[in-house]
VEXSE-113186 format. One line per field, with one value per atom (N, C-alpha, C, O): atom name; x, y, z; residue in three letters; residue number from 0. Coordinates in nm, 3 decimals. Layout:
# VEXSE-113186
selum: c(CA,...);
x: c(X,...);
y: c(Y,...);
z: c(Z,...);
balum: c(ala,...);
lumdren: c(NUM,...);
***
This chain:
# VEXSE-113186
selum: c(N,CA,C,O,N,CA,C,O,N,CA,C,O,N,CA,C,O,N,CA,C,O,N,CA,C,O,N,CA,C,O,N,CA,C,O,N,CA,C,O,N,CA,C,O,N,CA,C,O,N,CA,C,O,N,CA,C,O,N,CA,C,O,N,CA,C,O,N,CA,C,O,N,CA,C,O,N,CA,C,O,N,CA,C,O,N,CA,C,O,N,CA,C,O,N,CA,C,O,N,CA,C,O,N,CA,C,O,N,CA,C,O,N,CA,C,O,N,CA,C,O,N,CA,C,O,N,CA,C,O,N,CA,C,O,N,CA,C,O,N,CA,C,O,N,CA,C,O,N,CA,C,O,N,CA,C,O,N,CA,C,O,N,CA,C,O,N,CA,C,O,N,CA,C,O,N,CA,C,O,N,CA,C,O,N,CA,C,O,N,CA,C,O,N,CA,C,O,N,CA,C,O,N,CA,C,O,N,CA,C,O,N,CA,C,O,N,CA,C,O,N,CA,C,O,N,CA,C,O,N,CA,C,O,N,CA,C,O,N,CA,C,O,N,CA,C,O,N,CA,C,O,N,CA,C,O,N,CA,C,O,N,CA,C,O,N,CA,C,O,N,CA,C,O,N,CA,C,O,N,CA,C,O,N,CA,C,O,N,CA,C,O,N,CA,C,O,N,CA,C,O,N,CA,C,O,N,CA,C,O,N,CA,C,O,N,CA,C,O,N,CA,C,O,N,CA,C,O,N,CA,C,O,N,CA,C,O,N,CA,C,O,N,CA,C,O,N,CA,C,O,N,CA,C,O,N,CA,C,O,N,CA,C,O,N,CA,C,O,N,CA,C,O,N,CA,C,O,N,CA,C,O,N,CA,C,O,N,CA,C,O,N,CA,C,O,N,CA,C,O,N,CA,C,O,N,CA,C,O,N,CA,C,O,N,CA,C,O,N,CA,C,O,N,CA,C,O,N,CA,C,O,N,CA,C,O,N,CA,C,O,N,CA,C,O,N,CA,C,O,N,CA,C,O,N,CA,C,O,N,CA,C,O,N,CA,C,O,N,CA,C,O,N,CA,C,O,N,CA,C,O,N,CA,C,O,N,CA,C,O,N,CA,C,O,N,CA,C,O,N,CA,C,O,N,CA,C,O,N,CA,C,O,N,CA,C,O,N,CA,C,O,N,CA,C,O,N,CA,C,O,N,CA,C,O,N,CA,C,O,N,CA,C,O,N,CA,C,O,N,CA,C,O,N,CA,C,O,N,CA,C,O,N,CA,C,O,N,CA,C,O,N,CA,C,O,N,CA,C,O,N,CA,C,O,N,CA,C,O,N,CA,C,O,N,CA,C,O,N,CA,C,O,N,CA,C,O,N,CA,C,O,N,CA,C,O,N,CA,C,O,N,CA,C,O,N,CA,C,O,N,CA,C,O);
x: c(0.623,0.616,0.667,0.758,0.608,0.644,0.777,0.816,0.842,0.966,0.929,0.837,1.000,0.965,0.966,0.894,1.044,1.044,0.923,0.892,0.854,0.732,0.611,0.511,0.616,0.497,0.491,0.591,0.379,0.359,0.249,0.178,0.231,0.130,0.013,0.032,-0.106,-0.229,-0.313,-0.325,-0.371,-0.462,-0.601,-0.650,-0.665,-0.799,-0.887,-0.868,-0.982,-1.064,-1.211,-1.257,-1.282,-1.429,-1.488,-1.417,-1.617,-1.679,-1.674,-1.662,-1.685,-1.689,-1.556,-1.538,-1.464,-1.341,-1.224,-1.244,-1.104,-0.983,-0.928,-0.902,-0.910,-0.862,-0.712,-0.655,-0.645,-0.503,-0.450,-0.521,-0.321,-0.261,-0.255,-0.233,-0.273,-0.273,-0.171,-0.164,-0.090,0.005,-0.061,-0.145,-0.023,-0.076,0.028,0.133,-0.001,0.091,0.065,0.141,-0.038,-0.072,0.011,0.052,0.036,0.105,0.002,-0.118,0.053,-0.034,-0.057,0.037,-0.186,-0.220,-0.226,-0.317,-0.127,-0.119,-0.186,-0.182,-0.246,-0.302,-0.430,-0.460,-0.506,-0.630,-0.605,-0.528,-0.673,-0.662,-0.766,-0.882,-0.728,-0.825,-0.914,-0.868,-1.040,-1.138,-1.206,-1.262,-1.201,-1.265,-1.402,-1.439,-1.477,-1.610,-1.598,-1.688,-1.488,-1.471,-1.461,-1.519,-1.382,-1.367,-1.503,-1.536,-1.578,-1.708,-1.804,-1.878,-1.801,-1.893,-1.850,-1.935,-1.724,-1.670,-1.609,-1.520,-1.660,-1.603,-1.631,-1.542,-1.752,-1.790,-1.800,-1.908,-1.685,-1.686,-1.736,-1.811,-1.694,-1.731,-1.880,-1.935,-1.948,-2.091,-2.175,-2.288,-2.120,-2.200,-2.167,-2.229,-2.077,-2.040,-2.143,-2.195,-2.171,-2.260,-2.196,-2.075,-2.278,-2.222,-2.113,-2.030,-2.114,-2.012,-1.875,-1.775,-1.869,-1.743,-1.700,-1.667,-1.701,-1.659,-1.508,-1.439,-1.458,-1.314,-1.240,-1.121,-1.310,-1.246,-1.210,-1.100,-1.302,-1.276,-1.164,-1.077,-1.169,-1.070,-0.929,-0.833,-0.921,-0.794,-0.740,-0.619,-0.825,-0.790,-0.738,-0.631,-0.815,-0.775,-0.646,-0.560,-0.633,-0.514,-0.390,-0.284,-0.405,-0.292,-0.259,-0.141,-0.361,-0.331,-0.262,-0.164,-0.312,-0.251,-0.106,-0.018,-0.085,0.049,0.144,0.258,0.098,0.182,0.216,0.329,0.116,0.139,0.237,0.328,0.217,0.308,0.448,0.544,0.463,0.595,0.664,0.783,0.585,0.641,0.690,0.800,0.611,0.653,0.779,0.874,0.776,0.894,1.021,1.128,1.007,1.120,1.171,1.291,1.080,1.118,1.196,1.304,1.139,1.205,1.332,1.424,1.339,1.463,1.574,1.685,1.544,1.643,1.680,1.795,1.578,1.608,1.701,1.800,1.669,1.753,1.895,1.994,1.902,2.033,2.116,2.236,2.051,2.121,2.169,2.284,2.080,2.119,2.233,2.323,2.229,2.334,2.465,2.574,2.454,2.575,2.644,2.767,2.567,2.621,2.574,2.497,2.617,2.567,2.607,2.530,2.729,2.775,2.686,2.639,2.665,2.577,2.436,2.372,2.386,2.253,2.239,2.143,2.337,2.334,2.347,2.277,2.436,2.453,2.323,2.283,2.259,2.132,2.025,1.949,2.017,1.916,1.944,1.851,2.069,2.103,2.072,2.020,2.103,2.075,1.925,1.883,1.847,1.698,1.647,1.564,1.695,1.653,1.686,1.601,1.811,1.851,1.775,1.740,1.750,1.670,1.530,1.481,1.467,1.331,1.330,1.232,1.435,1.438,1.479,1.474,1.520,1.562,1.447,1.472,1.329,1.216,1.196,1.122,1.259,1.248,1.320,1.290,1.411,1.484,1.387,1.403,1.290,1.195,1.073,0.981,1.067,0.951,0.936,1.032,0.818,0.790,0.644,0.561,0.614,0.476,0.413,0.481,0.283,0.210,0.122,0.043,0.136,0.058,-0.037,-0.105,-0.042,-0.133,-0.273,-0.290,-0.372,-0.506,-0.575,-0.655,-0.547,-0.608,-0.560,-0.639,-0.436,-0.383,-0.434,-0.461,-0.447,-0.489,-0.637,-0.674,-0.721,-0.866,-0.940,-1.046,-0.887,-0.958,-0.901,-0.779,-0.985,-0.936,-0.850,-0.884,-0.740,-0.641,-0.695,-0.650,-0.790,-0.844,-0.982,-1.060,-1.015,-1.151,-1.161,-1.059,-1.283,-1.310,-1.265,-1.223,-1.273,-1.231,-1.082,-1.039,-1.004,-0.859,-0.822,-0.732,-0.893,-0.871,-0.901,-0.826,-1.016,-1.053,-0.955,-0.924,-0.905,-0.806,-0.678,-0.619,-0.633,-0.513,-0.530,-0.437,-0.651,-0.680,-0.677,-0.619,-0.738,-0.739,-0.597,-0.559,-0.517,-0.382,-0.296,-0.201,-0.327,-0.252,-0.277,-0.184,-0.403,-0.436,-0.428,-0.414,-0.437,-0.435,-0.316,-0.279,-0.259,-0.149,-0.205,-0.278,-0.171,-0.217,-0.099,0.009,-0.121,-0.012,0.021,-0.066,0.153,0.200,0.227,0.258,0.217,0.244,0.343,0.376);
y: c(-0.513,-0.511,-0.645,-0.705,-0.689,-0.823,-0.816,-0.713,-0.927,-0.942,-0.956,-1.030,-0.884,-0.891,-1.031,-1.057,-1.126,-1.260,-1.338,-1.438,-1.298,-1.372,-1.331,-1.403,-1.216,-1.165,-1.229,-1.229,-1.283,-1.340,-1.266,-1.187,-1.288,-1.222,-1.321,-1.432,-1.278,-1.357,-1.287,-1.165,-1.362,-1.302,-1.310,-1.418,-1.190,-1.186,-1.199,-1.127,-1.289,-1.318,-1.308,-1.364,-1.235,-1.225,-1.314,-1.363,-1.336,-1.429,-1.373,-1.450,-1.239,-1.179,-1.122,-1.099,-1.100,-1.036,-1.079,-1.124,-1.063,-1.091,-0.956,-0.869,-0.939,-0.813,-0.818,-0.927,-0.706,-0.697,-0.775,-0.797,-0.819,-0.895,-0.814,-0.693,-0.876,-0.816,-0.888,-1.011,-0.809,-0.871,-0.926,-0.859,-1.050,-1.106,-1.197,-1.223,-1.246,-1.335,-1.480,-1.567,-1.508,-1.649,-1.699,-1.620,-1.830,-1.891,-1.910,-1.926,-1.909,-1.927,-2.075,-2.154,-2.113,-2.251,-2.270,-2.221,-2.343,-2.360,-2.490,-2.524,-2.563,-2.695,-2.677,-2.760,-2.566,-2.549,-2.450,-2.355,-2.476,-2.386,-2.281,-2.313,-2.154,-2.046,-2.050,-2.071,-2.028,-2.028,-1.891,-1.848,-1.823,-1.694,-1.712,-1.821,-1.603,-1.610,-1.635,-1.694,-1.590,-1.615,-1.761,-1.811,-1.830,-1.977,-2.047,-2.140,-2.004,-2.063,-2.047,-2.139,-1.925,-1.899,-1.970,-2.009,-1.990,-2.045,-2.182,-2.222,-2.254,-2.386,-2.484,-2.558,-2.482,-2.575,-2.499,-2.484,-2.450,-2.367,-2.438,-2.381,-2.563,-2.636,-2.660,-2.663,-2.677,-2.701,-2.579,-2.593,-2.458,-2.338,-2.278,-2.178,-2.331,-2.270,-2.313,-2.424,-2.224,-2.263,-2.371,-2.391,-2.440,-2.550,-2.506,-2.587,-2.377,-2.331,-2.319,-2.306,-2.322,-2.308,-2.440,-2.447,-2.541,-2.672,-2.684,-2.593,-2.797,-2.817,-2.821,-2.790,-2.861,-2.868,-2.726,-2.701,-2.634,-2.494,-2.434,-2.360,-2.470,-2.420,-2.469,-2.393,-2.597,-2.647,-2.586,-2.567,-2.557,-2.490,-2.353,-2.314,-2.278,-2.142,-2.148,-2.062,-2.249,-2.264,-2.289,-2.233,-2.371,-2.395,-2.271,-2.243,-2.191,-2.068,-1.969,-1.905,-1.957,-1.869,-1.911,-1.826,-2.037,-2.087,-2.061,-2.020,-2.083,-2.059,-1.910,-1.875,-1.822,-1.679,-1.634,-1.556,-1.683,-1.650,-1.699,-1.627,-1.821,-1.870,-1.787,-1.759,-1.748,-1.664,-1.529,-1.484,-1.467,-1.340,-1.356,-1.277,-1.462,-1.487,-1.510,-1.456,-1.590,-1.619,-1.490,-1.465,-1.413,-1.285,-1.196,-1.149,-1.171,-1.076,-1.136,-1.062,-1.270,-1.332,-1.305,-1.266,-1.326,-1.308,-1.162,-1.129,-1.074,-0.931,-0.889,-0.818,-0.932,-0.900,-0.958,-0.894,-1.078,-1.144,-1.068,-1.050,-1.022,-0.945,-0.814,-0.774,-0.744,-0.616,-0.629,-0.546,-0.737,-0.758,-0.801,-0.773,-0.867,-0.910,-0.797,-0.795,-0.705,-0.594,-0.458,-0.390,-0.418,-0.291,-0.166,-0.070,-0.168,-0.054,-0.031,0.080,-0.139,-0.131,-0.092,-0.017,-0.142,-0.107,0.045,0.109,0.098,0.242,0.323,0.422,0.282,0.352,0.350,0.451,0.234,0.227,0.314,0.377,0.318,0.403,0.550,0.627,0.591,0.731,0.764,0.872,0.674,0.693,0.708,0.796,0.626,0.633,0.764,0.830,0.804,0.928,1.049,1.136,1.054,1.164,1.168,1.275,1.048,1.041,1.093,1.173,1.050,1.097,1.246,1.315,1.294,1.435,1.525,1.647,1.475,1.559,1.648,1.753,1.605,1.687,1.816,1.904,1.828,1.951,2.067,2.183,2.039,2.146,2.229,2.351,2.170,2.243,2.289,2.346,2.269,2.303,2.455,2.524,2.504,2.645,2.659,2.575,2.765,2.783,2.894,2.987,2.885,2.988,3.060,2.999,3.191,3.268,3.368,3.445,3.365,3.458,3.391,3.280,3.460,3.402,3.385,3.292,3.473,3.457,3.331,3.265,3.298,3.180,3.054,2.952,3.062,2.946,2.912,2.795,3.015,2.990,3.004,2.945,3.081,3.099,3.005,2.991,2.943,2.861,2.944,3.059,2.889,2.964,3.018,3.122,2.948,2.991,3.053,3.054,3.104,3.159,3.303,3.370,3.351,3.486,3.586,3.695,3.554,3.642,3.671,3.784,3.568,3.585,3.674,3.757,3.654,3.734,3.880,3.967,3.907,4.046,4.108,4.227,4.030,4.079,4.117,4.221,4.035,4.064,4.189,4.270,4.207,4.326,4.451,4.553,4.444,4.560,4.590,4.707,4.489,4.512,4.570,4.643,4.542,4.591,4.743,4.818,4.787,4.928,5.017,5.138,4.961,5.044,5.000,4.882,5.101,5.074,5.031,5.106,4.913,4.864,4.863,4.814,4.917,4.921,4.781,4.696,4.760,4.632,4.523,4.409,4.556,4.458,4.507,4.435);
z: c(4.821,4.677,4.624,4.682,4.517,4.464,4.388,4.333,4.387,4.314,4.167,4.134,4.076,3.932,3.875,3.779,3.931,3.880,3.918,3.852,4.022,4.066,3.988,3.987,3.920,3.848,3.709,3.637,3.673,3.541,3.471,3.534,3.343,3.265,3.246,3.196,3.285,3.265,3.160,3.161,3.071,2.968,3.027,3.059,3.040,3.089,2.966,2.867,2.972,2.851,2.886,2.986,2.802,2.815,2.710,2.622,2.717,2.618,2.478,2.382,2.463,2.328,2.281,2.162,2.371,2.324,2.414,2.527,2.362,2.440,2.484,2.401,2.613,2.668,2.680,2.679,2.690,2.698,2.815,2.913,2.806,2.917,3.045,3.039,3.157,3.289,3.374,3.374,3.451,3.538,3.663,3.722,3.705,3.827,3.889,3.829,4.010,4.077,4.043,4.086,3.970,3.938,3.822,3.736,3.818,3.706,3.589,3.612,3.467,3.353,3.333,3.333,3.314,3.288,3.136,3.069,3.083,2.938,2.892,2.774,2.985,2.947,2.864,2.779,2.888,2.811,2.698,2.711,2.589,2.474,2.488,2.515,2.471,2.480,2.357,2.245,2.382,2.272,2.272,2.373,2.157,2.145,2.085,2.042,2.083,2.025,1.872,1.811,1.812,1.671,1.639,1.543,1.726,1.710,1.731,1.657,1.827,1.851,1.733,1.696,1.675,1.560,1.434,1.354,1.414,1.289,1.303,1.228,1.404,1.435,1.317,1.276,1.266,1.159,1.029,0.973,0.980,0.861,0.735,0.656,0.717,0.596,0.588,0.478,0.701,0.697,0.663,0.617,0.685,0.658,0.522,0.485,0.451,0.322,0.215,0.220,0.117,0.013,-0.077,-0.073,-0.157,-0.238,-0.337,-0.377,-0.378,-0.472,-0.407,-0.477,-0.275,-0.204,-0.142,-0.023,-0.220,-0.164,-0.169,-0.215,-0.121,-0.103,-0.235,-0.240,-0.344,-0.480,-0.522,-0.571,-0.503,-0.542,-0.456,-0.503,-0.326,-0.236,-0.273,-0.268,-0.310,-0.345,-0.476,-0.488,-0.571,-0.695,-0.664,-0.711,-0.582,-0.544,-0.465,-0.479,-0.383,-0.302,-0.391,-0.365,-0.493,-0.585,-0.659,-0.679,-0.704,-0.780,-0.686,-0.725,-0.563,-0.467,-0.434,-0.423,-0.419,-0.386,-0.503,-0.481,-0.626,-0.745,-0.758,-0.790,-0.734,-0.744,-0.633,-0.659,-0.512,-0.404,-0.432,-0.405,-0.485,-0.517,-0.627,-0.620,-0.725,-0.834,-0.779,-0.813,-0.695,-0.635,-0.547,-0.554,-0.466,-0.380,-0.464,-0.434,-0.571,-0.655,-0.724,-0.728,-0.775,-0.845,-0.750,-0.784,-0.631,-0.539,-0.478,-0.443,-0.463,-0.421,-0.523,-0.486,-0.651,-0.752,-0.769,-0.795,-0.754,-0.762,-0.645,-0.666,-0.526,-0.415,-0.426,-0.389,-0.478,-0.496,-0.598,-0.580,-0.705,-0.810,-0.754,-0.777,-0.679,-0.621,-0.525,-0.523,-0.443,-0.346,-0.416,-0.365,-0.530,-0.601,-0.674,-0.685,-0.724,-0.805,-0.750,-0.817,-0.633,-0.576,-0.655,-0.664,-0.712,-0.791,-0.913,-0.940,-0.984,-1.105,-1.068,-1.140,-0.957,-0.913,-0.884,-0.926,-0.812,-0.783,-0.912,-0.931,-1.001,-1.128,-1.209,-1.268,-1.213,-1.287,-1.226,-1.299,-1.096,-1.024,-1.052,-1.076,-1.050,-1.080,-1.226,-1.254,-1.319,-1.458,-1.482,-1.557,-1.421,-1.443,-1.386,-1.449,-1.267,-1.204,-1.292,-1.314,-1.341,-1.428,-1.561,-1.611,-1.617,-1.742,-1.721,-1.801,-1.614,-1.586,-1.549,-1.576,-1.490,-1.448,-1.560,-1.542,-1.677,-1.788,-1.842,-1.900,-1.822,-1.868,-1.791,-1.836,-1.677,-1.598,-1.666,-1.637,-1.755,-1.827,-1.909,-1.914,-1.973,-2.062,-1.980,-2.039,-1.856,-1.771,-1.755,-1.719,-1.780,-1.751,-1.712,-1.747,-1.640,-1.599,-1.681,-1.724,-1.701,-1.774,-1.675,-1.603,-1.671,-1.574,-1.638,-1.569,-1.771,-1.847,-1.844,-1.895,-1.784,-1.771,-1.907,-1.922,-2.006,-2.136,-2.207,-2.275,-2.193,-2.252,-2.180,-2.244,-2.048,-1.974,-1.993,-2.004,-1.997,-1.992,-2.123,-2.140,-2.218,-2.343,-2.454,-2.465,-2.533,-2.641,-2.737,-2.765,-2.788,-2.863,-2.999,-3.046,-3.058,-3.190,-3.174,-3.270,-3.060,-3.039,-3.087,-3.107,-3.107,-3.154,-3.049,-3.086,-2.917,-2.810,-2.818,-2.798,-2.848,-2.858,-2.981,-2.973,-3.092,-3.210,-3.184,-3.227,-3.113,-3.084,-2.988,-2.998,-2.897,-2.798,-2.872,-2.843,-2.967,-3.043,-3.125,-3.137,-3.184,-3.264,-3.176,-3.214,-3.059,-2.970,-2.923,-2.918,-2.888,-2.846,-2.960,-2.932,-3.084,-3.197,-3.215,-3.245,-3.197,-3.221,-3.100,-3.114,-2.985,-2.865,-2.779,-2.771,-2.717,-2.624,-2.489,-2.424,-2.449,-2.318,-2.221,-2.253,-2.105,-2.008,-1.960,-1.941,-1.940,-1.887,-1.995,-1.960,-2.118,-2.221,-2.321,-2.415);
balum: c(met,met,met,met,asn,asn,asn,asn,asp,asp,asp,asp,pro,pro,pro,pro,glu,glu,glu,glu,asp,asp,asp,asp,ile,ile,ile,ile,thr,thr,thr,thr,ile,ile,ile,ile,asp,asp,asp,asp,his,his,his,his,val,val,val,val,gln,gln,gln,gln,asp,asp,asp,asp,glu,glu,glu,glu,asp,asp,asp,asp,gln,gln,gln,gln,val,val,val,val,val,val,val,val,ala,ala,ala,ala,pro,pro,pro,pro,val,val,val,val,ala,ala,ala,ala,ser,ser,ser,ser,asp,asp,asp,asp,lys,lys,lys,lys,gln,gln,gln,gln,ile,ile,ile,ile,asp,asp,asp,asp,thr,thr,thr,thr,ser,ser,ser,ser,glu,glu,glu,glu,thr,thr,thr,thr,ala,ala,ala,ala,thr,thr,thr,thr,thr,thr,thr,thr,ser,ser,ser,ser,phe,phe,phe,phe,asp,asp,asp,asp,lys,lys,lys,lys,gln,gln,gln,gln,his,his,his,his,his,his,his,his,his,his,his,his,glu,glu,glu,glu,asp,asp,asp,asp,glu,glu,glu,glu,thr,thr,thr,thr,leu,leu,leu,leu,pro,pro,pro,pro,pro,pro,pro,pro,ser,ser,ser,ser,his,his,his,his,asn,asn,asn,asn,lys,lys,lys,lys,ala,ala,ala,ala,asn,asn,asn,asn,asn,asn,asn,asn,ser,ser,ser,ser,thr,thr,thr,thr,leu,leu,leu,leu,gln,gln,gln,gln,arg,arg,arg,arg,ile,ile,ile,ile,ser,ser,ser,ser,thr,thr,thr,thr,ala,ala,ala,ala,phe,phe,phe,phe,asp,asp,asp,asp,gln,gln,gln,gln,ala,ala,ala,ala,leu,leu,leu,leu,arg,arg,arg,arg,ser,ser,ser,ser,phe,phe,phe,phe,phe,phe,phe,phe,phe,phe,phe,phe,his,his,his,his,leu,leu,leu,leu,gly,gly,gly,gly,tyr,tyr,tyr,tyr,thr,thr,thr,thr,val,val,val,val,ala,ala,ala,ala,ser,ser,ser,ser,tyr,tyr,tyr,tyr,pro,pro,pro,pro,gly,gly,gly,gly,arg,arg,arg,arg,thr,thr,thr,thr,ile,ile,ile,ile,ala,ala,ala,ala,leu,leu,leu,leu,ala,ala,ala,ala,val,val,val,val,phe,phe,phe,phe,val,val,val,val,ala,ala,ala,ala,leu,leu,leu,leu,thr,thr,thr,thr,cys,cys,cys,cys,gly,gly,gly,gly,ala,ala,ala,ala,gly,gly,gly,gly,val,val,val,val,ile,ile,ile,ile,lys,lys,lys,lys,phe,phe,phe,phe,his,his,his,his,thr,thr,thr,thr,glu,glu,glu,glu,asp,asp,asp,asp,asp,asp,asp,asp,ala,ala,ala,ala,glu,glu,glu,glu,val,val,val,val,leu,leu,leu,leu,trp,trp,trp,trp,ala,ala,ala,ala,pro,pro,pro,pro,gln,gln,gln,gln,asn,asn,asn,asn,ser,ser,ser,ser,leu,leu,leu,leu,ala,ala,ala,ala,val,val,val,val,glu,glu,glu,glu,his,his,his,his,asp,asp,asp,asp,glu,glu,glu,glu,thr,thr,thr,thr,ile,ile,ile,ile,asn,asn,asn,asn,met,met,met,met,tyr,tyr,tyr,tyr,phe,phe,phe,phe,asp,asp,asp,asp,thr,thr,thr,thr,pro,pro,pro,pro,gly,gly,gly,gly,gln,gln,gln,gln);
lumdren: c(0,0,0,0,1,1,1,1,2,2,2,2,3,3,3,3,4,4,4,4,5,5,5,5,6,6,6,6,7,7,7,7,8,8,8,8,9,9,9,9,10,10,10,10,11,11,11,11,12,12,12,12,13,13,13,13,14,14,14,14,15,15,15,15,16,16,16,16,17,17,17,17,18,18,18,18,19,19,19,19,20,20,20,20,21,21,21,21,22,22,22,22,23,23,23,23,24,24,24,24,25,25,25,25,26,26,26,26,27,27,27,27,28,28,28,28,29,29,29,29,30,30,30,30,31,31,31,31,32,32,32,32,33,33,33,33,34,34,34,34,35,35,35,35,36,36,36,36,37,37,37,37,38,38,38,38,39,39,39,39,40,40,40,40,41,41,41,41,42,42,42,42,43,43,43,43,44,44,44,44,45,45,45,45,46,46,46,46,47,47,47,47,48,48,48,48,49,49,49,49,50,50,50,50,51,51,51,51,52,52,52,52,53,53,53,53,54,54,54,54,55,55,55,55,56,56,56,56,57,57,57,57,58,58,58,58,59,59,59,59,60,60,60,60,61,61,61,61,62,62,62,62,63,63,63,63,64,64,64,64,65,65,65,65,66,66,66,66,67,67,67,67,68,68,68,68,69,69,69,69,70,70,70,70,71,71,71,71,72,72,72,72,73,73,73,73,74,74,74,74,75,75,75,75,76,76,76,76,77,77,77,77,78,78,78,78,79,79,79,79,80,80,80,80,81,81,81,81,82,82,82,82,83,83,83,83,84,84,84,84,85,85,85,85,86,86,86,86,87,87,87,87,88,88,88,88,89,89,89,89,90,90,90,90,91,91,91,91,92,92,92,92,93,93,93,93,94,94,94,94,95,95,95,95,96,96,96,96,97,97,97,97,98,98,98,98,99,99,99,99,100,100,100,100,101,101,101,101,102,102,102,102,103,103,103,103,104,104,104,104,105,105,105,105,106,106,106,106,107,107,107,107,108,108,108,108,109,109,109,109,110,110,110,110,111,111,111,111,112,112,112,112,113,113,113,113,114,114,114,114,115,115,115,115,116,116,116,116,117,117,117,117,118,118,118,118,119,119,119,119,120,120,120,120,121,121,121,121,122,122,122,122,123,123,123,123,124,124,124,124,125,125,125,125,126,126,126,126,127,127,127,127,128,128,128,128,129,129,129,129,130,130,130,130,131,131,131,131,132,132,132,132,133,133,133,133,134,134,134,134,135,135,135,135,136,136,136,136,137,137,137,137,138,138,138,138,139,139,139,139,140,140,140,140);
***
């Protein structure tokens, strides 16, 4: 059996896909750069793009993307810094918001009367039902 220190990982590569690493006794040759089929197909990206996708548009989009990314990073950095600086206040604020939002549960009730759920409240059927209930004794009500 081979000594674990002698075994190295080789990447088995097919023309169309990269297969999972396989253990072998050979050393890895790092002098050549692996080329996948994706690299071969997209090697000359700028030549295959339509005229509307030139480098000027890419640089504009790149600047917008960079500015948006920087704004998000800055916002979350400051948010994290504030939370870490004031953990007690952060917990108190979170509990306050949860209790405030949960206060509506006090008035929560369910309706299980089918007539109230499915019939419009000012309909003729509801009026007739009220009239019948007024003159006749109905069990369960």
